[in-house]
C-alpha positions as CSV (number, residue, x, y, z in Angstrom):
1,M,234.3,-41.7,72.3
2,T,236.4,-39.1,74.1
3,T,239.7,-40.4,75.3
4,T,241.5,-39.5,78.5
5,T,244.0,-37.7,76.4
6,D,241.2,-35.6,74.8
7,R,239.7,-34.7,78.2
8,H,243.1,-33.8,79.7
9,P,245.4,-32.5,77.0
10,V,249.1,-32.8,77.9
11,A,251.1,-29.6,77.6
12,A,253.9,-29.7,75.2
13,P,257.4,-29.7,76.9
14,T,259.2,-26.4,76.7
15,S,262.9,-26.0,76.1
16,Q,262.9,-22.6,77.9
17,A,263.9,-22.7,81.6
18,N,261.9,-20.7,84.2
19,P,264.0,-17.5,84.6
20,A,263.0,-17.1,88.2
21,R,264.0,-20.7,89.0
22,T,267.3,-20.3,87.2
23,L,268.0,-17.1,89.1
24,R,267.3,-18.8,92.4
25,A,269.5,-21.7,91.5
26,V,272.4,-19.3,90.7
27,F,272.1,-17.4,93.9
28,A,271.7,-20.7,95.9
29,N,275.2,-21.6,94.6
30,Q,277.7,-20.8,97.4
31,Q,280.5,-20.1,95.0
32,V,278.4,-17.3,93.4
33,I,277.6,-15.9,96.9
34,L,281.3,-15.9,97.8
35,L,282.3,-14.2,94.6
36,L,279.7,-11.5,95.3
37,V,281.1,-11.1,98.8
38,L,284.6,-10.7,97.4
39,V,283.5,-8.2,94.8
40,G,281.5,-6.3,97.5
41,M,284.6,-6.1,99.7
42,I,286.7,-4.7,96.9
43,V,284.1,-2.1,96.1
44,V,283.7,-1.0,99.8
45,F,287.4,-0.8,100.5
46,S,288.0,1.1,97.2
47,V,285.3,3.6,98.1
48,L,286.7,4.1,101.6
49,N,290.2,4.5,100.2
50,P,290.8,4.6,96.5
51,V,294.4,3.5,97.0
52,F,293.0,0.0,97.6
53,F,292.1,-0.4,93.9
54,S,295.6,-0.4,92.6
55,V,298.0,-3.0,91.1
56,D,300.4,-2.6,94.1
57,V,297.7,-3.5,96.6
58,F,296.4,-6.4,94.5
59,A,300.0,-7.6,94.3
60,N,300.4,-7.5,98.0
61,I,297.1,-9.4,98.4
62,L,298.3,-12.1,96.1
63,L,301.6,-12.4,98.0
64,D,299.6,-12.9,101.2
65,W,297.3,-15.3,99.3
66,G,300.1,-17.5,98.1
67,P,301.0,-19.4,101.3
68,V,297.4,-19.3,102.5
69,I,296.0,-21.0,99.4
70,L,298.8,-23.6,99.4
71,I,297.8,-24.8,102.9
72,A,294.1,-24.3,102.1
73,I,294.5,-26.6,99.1
74,A,296.1,-29.1,101.4
75,Q,293.3,-28.7,104.0
76,T,290.7,-29.2,101.3
77,F,292.0,-32.6,100.4
78,V,292.2,-33.5,104.1
79,I,288.7,-32.2,105.0
80,V,287.1,-33.8,102.0
81,S,288.6,-37.1,103.1
82,G,286.9,-36.7,106.5
83,G,290.0,-35.5,108.5
84,I,291.7,-32.4,109.6
85,D,295.3,-31.2,109.6
86,L,296.2,-28.8,112.4
87,S,300.0,-29.2,111.7
88,V,300.1,-27.1,108.5
89,G,301.1,-23.9,110.2
90,A,303.9,-25.6,112.2
91,T,305.1,-27.4,109.0
92,I,305.4,-24.0,107.3
93,A,307.7,-22.8,110.1
94,L,309.8,-26.0,110.3
95,S,310.2,-26.4,106.5
96,G,311.1,-22.7,106.1
97,V,313.8,-23.0,108.9
98,V,315.3,-26.2,107.6
99,A,315.3,-24.8,104.0
100,A,317.0,-21.6,105.4
101,F,319.8,-23.6,106.9
102,A,320.2,-25.6,103.7
103,M,320.5,-22.5,101.6
104,Q,322.8,-20.8,104.1
105,G,325.1,-23.8,103.7
106,A,324.8,-23.7,99.9
107,V,325.8,-20.0,99.8
108,T,328.7,-20.7,102.1
109,A,329.8,-23.4,99.7
110,K,329.8,-20.7,96.9
111,M,326.9,-22.3,95.1
112,S,324.9,-20.0,92.7
113,D,321.8,-18.3,93.9
114,T,319.6,-20.4,91.6
115,G,321.2,-23.6,92.8
116,A,320.7,-22.6,96.4
117,I,317.1,-21.7,95.9
118,L,316.4,-25.0,94.2
119,I,318.0,-26.8,97.1
120,G,315.8,-24.8,99.5
121,V,312.7,-25.8,97.6
122,A,313.7,-29.5,97.6
123,V,314.5,-29.4,101.4
124,A,311.3,-27.6,102.3
125,A,309.3,-30.1,100.3
126,V,311.0,-33.1,101.8
127,T,310.5,-31.7,105.3
128,G,306.8,-31.2,104.7
129,V,306.5,-34.8,103.3
130,A,308.2,-36.1,106.5
131,V,305.6,-34.4,108.6
132,G,302.9,-35.7,106.4
133,F,304.2,-39.3,106.8
134,A,304.3,-38.7,110.6
135,N,300.6,-37.7,110.6
136,A,299.7,-40.7,108.4
137,F,301.6,-43.1,110.8
138,L,299.8,-41.7,113.9
139,I,296.4,-41.9,112.2
140,N,296.7,-45.3,110.4
141,T,299.1,-47.2,112.7
142,A,298.8,-45.6,116.1
143,K,295.0,-45.2,115.6
144,L,294.8,-41.6,116.7
145,V,292.0,-39.5,115.4
146,P,293.2,-36.9,112.9
147,F,292.6,-34.0,115.3
148,I,294.8,-35.5,118.1
149,A,297.5,-36.8,115.6
150,T,298.0,-33.5,113.8
151,L,297.8,-31.6,117.1
152,A,300.7,-33.7,118.3
153,T,302.8,-33.0,115.1
154,L,301.8,-29.3,115.4
155,G,303.5,-29.1,118.8
156,A,306.5,-31.3,117.7
157,A,307.2,-29.4,114.5
158,G,306.7,-26.0,116.0
159,G,308.9,-26.8,119.0
160,L,311.6,-28.3,116.8
161,A,311.6,-25.1,114.7
162,I,312.3,-23.1,117.8
163,V,314.9,-25.5,119.1
164,L,316.8,-25.4,115.8
165,T,316.9,-21.6,115.6
166,G,316.8,-20.5,119.3
167,G,313.7,-18.5,118.3
168,A,315.6,-16.2,115.9
169,P,315.1,-15.9,112.1
170,V,317.6,-17.7,109.9
171,G,319.1,-15.6,107.1
172,G,322.3,-15.8,105.1
173,G,320.7,-17.4,102.1
174,P,320.8,-16.4,98.4
175,A,320.6,-12.6,98.1
176,S,318.3,-12.8,95.0
177,A,315.7,-14.9,96.7
178,I,313.6,-12.0,98.0
179,A,313.7,-10.4,94.5
180,L,311.6,-13.3,93.2
181,S,308.6,-11.9,95.1
182,V,308.6,-8.7,93.1
183,P,305.6,-8.7,90.7
184,W,306.4,-8.6,87.0
185,L,303.2,-10.0,85.4
186,G,300.7,-7.4,86.5
187,P,300.2,-8.2,90.3
188,L,301.8,-11.6,89.9
189,S,305.3,-12.5,90.9
190,T,307.2,-15.7,89.9
191,P,306.2,-17.6,93.1
192,G,302.7,-16.3,92.6
193,I,302.5,-17.8,89.1
194,V,303.8,-21.1,90.4
195,V,301.1,-21.1,93.1
196,V,298.4,-20.4,90.5
197,V,299.6,-23.3,88.4
198,I,299.6,-25.6,91.5
199,T,296.1,-24.5,92.4
200,I,294.8,-25.3,88.9
201,I,296.5,-28.7,88.9
202,A,295.2,-29.5,92.4
203,G,291.6,-28.5,91.4
204,L,291.7,-30.8,88.4
205,Y,293.2,-33.5,90.4
206,L,290.5,-33.3,93.1
207,H,287.5,-33.1,90.7
208,K,288.7,-35.0,87.6
209,S,290.9,-37.8,88.7
210,R,290.4,-41.2,90.4
211,F,292.4,-39.8,93.4
212,G,289.8,-37.2,93.9
213,R,286.9,-39.6,93.5
214,Y,288.5,-41.9,96.2
215,T,289.0,-38.9,98.5
216,Y,285.3,-37.9,98.2
217,A,284.3,-41.6,98.7
218,I,286.3,-42.0,101.9
219,G,285.0,-38.7,103.3
220,S,281.4,-39.7,102.6
221,N,281.6,-43.2,104.0
222,P,285.0,-44.9,104.7
223,F,283.4,-48.2,105.4
224,A,281.6,-48.2,102.0
225,A,284.8,-47.1,100.3
226,L,286.7,-50.0,101.9
227,A,284.0,-52.4,100.8
228,A,284.3,-51.0,97.3
229,G,287.9,-52.0,97.2
230,I,289.6,-48.7,98.0
231,N,292.7,-49.1,100.2
232,V,291.6,-46.4,102.7
233,K,294.9,-46.4,104.8
234,R,297.1,-46.1,101.8
235,H,294.9,-43.3,100.3
236,L,294.8,-41.4,103.5
237,T,298.6,-41.6,103.7
238,K,298.8,-40.0,100.3
239,V,296.4,-37.3,101.4
240,Y,298.4,-36.3,104.5
241,V,301.7,-36.5,102.6
242,L,300.2,-34.2,99.9
243,S,299.2,-31.9,102.8
244,G,302.7,-31.9,104.2
245,L,304.2,-31.3,100.8
246,L,302.1,-28.2,100.0
247,S,302.8,-26.9,103.6
248,G,306.5,-27.3,103.0
249,L,306.2,-25.3,99.7
250,A,304.3,-22.6,101.6
251,G,307.2,-22.4,104.0
252,M,309.6,-21.8,101.1
253,F,307.2,-19.2,99.7
254,L,307.4,-17.3,102.9
255,Y,311.1,-17.5,103.0
256,I,311.3,-16.0,99.5
257,R,309.0,-13.2,100.5
258,L,310.7,-12.4,103.8
259,G,314.3,-13.3,103.0
260,S,314.6,-15.5,106.0
261,G,313.2,-18.6,107.7
262,A,311.4,-17.7,111.0
263,P,310.2,-20.3,113.5
264,T,307.0,-18.2,114.1
265,S,306.2,-17.7,110.4
266,G,303.3,-20.2,110.3
267,V,301.8,-19.5,113.7
268,G,298.0,-19.5,113.4
269,N,298.0,-20.3,109.6
270,E,296.3,-23.6,110.2
271,L,293.2,-21.6,111.3
272,D,293.3,-19.5,108.2
273,A,293.5,-22.7,106.1
274,I,290.5,-24.3,107.8
275,A,288.6,-21.0,107.6
276,A,289.2,-20.7,103.9
277,V,288.0,-24.2,103.3
278,V,284.9,-23.9,105.4
279,I,284.0,-20.5,104.0
280,G,284.4,-22.0,100.6
281,G,281.6,-24.5,101.3
282,A,283.4,-27.7,102.4
283,S,281.8,-29.7,105.2
284,L,283.9,-30.7,108.2
285,M,282.0,-34.0,108.2
286,G,283.8,-34.9,105.0
287,G,282.8,-35.7,101.4
288,V,281.8,-32.2,100.4
289,G,284.0,-29.4,99.1
290,R,285.2,-27.6,95.9
291,M,288.5,-26.1,95.1
292,T,286.9,-23.0,93.6
293,G,285.3,-22.3,96.9
294,T,288.6,-22.7,98.7
295,V,290.3,-20.3,96.3
296,I,287.7,-17.6,96.8
297,G,287.6,-18.2,100.6
298,A,291.4,-17.7,100.8
299,L,291.1,-14.5,98.6
300,I,288.4,-13.2,101.0
301,L,290.7,-13.7,104.0
302,T,293.7,-11.9,102.5
303,T,291.5,-9.1,101.1
304,V,290.0,-8.5,104.5
305,T,293.5,-8.2,106.0
306,S,294.8,-5.7,103.5
307,G,291.6,-3.8,103.3
308,L,291.4,-3.2,107.0
309,I,294.9,-1.9,107.1
310,I,294.5,0.4,104.2
311,I,291.3,2.0,105.6
312,G,293.0,2.4,109.0
313,V,291.1,-0.2,111.0
314,E,292.9,-2.3,113.6
315,P,294.0,-5.6,111.7
316,N,292.8,-7.7,114.7
317,W,289.2,-7.0,113.5
318,K,290.0,-9.5,110.8
319,K,289.4,-12.2,113.4
320,V,285.9,-10.9,114.0
321,V,285.1,-10.7,110.2
322,V,286.5,-14.2,109.7
323,A,284.3,-15.5,112.6
324,I,281.2,-13.9,111.0
325,L,282.1,-15.4,107.6
326,I,282.6,-18.9,109.0
327,A,279.3,-18.7,110.9
328,A,277.5,-17.5,107.8
329,A,279.1,-20.2,105.6
330,V,278.1,-23.0,108.1
331,S,274.6,-21.6,108.4
332,L,274.2,-21.5,104.7
333,Q,275.3,-25.1,104.5
334,A,272.7,-26.1,107.0
335,V,270.0,-24.1,105.1
336,R,270.9,-25.8,101.9
337,K,270.9,-29.2,103.5
338,S,267.4,-28.6,104.9
339,A,266.2,-27.4,101.5
340,R,267.5,-30.6,99.8
341,K,265.7,-32.8,102.4
342,A,262.5,-30.8,101.9
């Protein structure tokens, strides 16, 4: 008697993946697409002006990238949790100004440059943490939505920075501070190396720790996260405090680069942070995002700025390019979502 198996022989499983399917999967990965866009930008700018492909230019790009990636990291945690932080730019300005006053006092008191700089870092960090706590209070206790809460602190922090300084930059700090921004490890400076280390730690923390899992859970469904035993309010407080801390450090980074604390130094940076996160593949609905995407997104933004200047194009065209990239990133997310449903 012929068995069913005899009539319809089963093909033996193969261990070799379909090359076409593998290739499609690779190019469906937004991180790969972003990396190709970044490489393509470098090639185009280098062809248009060979000066672009040099250590000095890459060093300048990384100096621009430093504060942007710090607040973009902060924004990644916030957006993955389902919120948004519009105050990061104003926090940069306020923390940089307060740190500048603290270092000015330290220099007047004859403290060493190293001691003054460490005081500046601590003061900038504490200032950022204070803004983060204010955001968390408005969201958790005053029950304001994150957009309105952080919009309020944006205005308050930015206004306070102008009130404290009268609108003028604050100098008089340690003379050796600006020398720290000079590259010594290829295109990397000392603050740049610190930023790279912070980025790696933040990425591991988001993707490998319980804190990161809770952040994704809250962003995906806060009610389910609460039912699972996660203290949502306490966790969101930590997220916004972390955002404030990184924004404060970004303010100190800008002080080191510019040699002064300016009340306008962070103006518009919150948009760059959000753009980097969205271009990197995060969803503004929460629960979706990767640190690698944010890193590449921030690099694309800073590369565009330097590249346009070097090839002689008006830098304001950066806004047009960024708008196109954001639209493309969001469209790609929609296409991928439709493909998954199909």
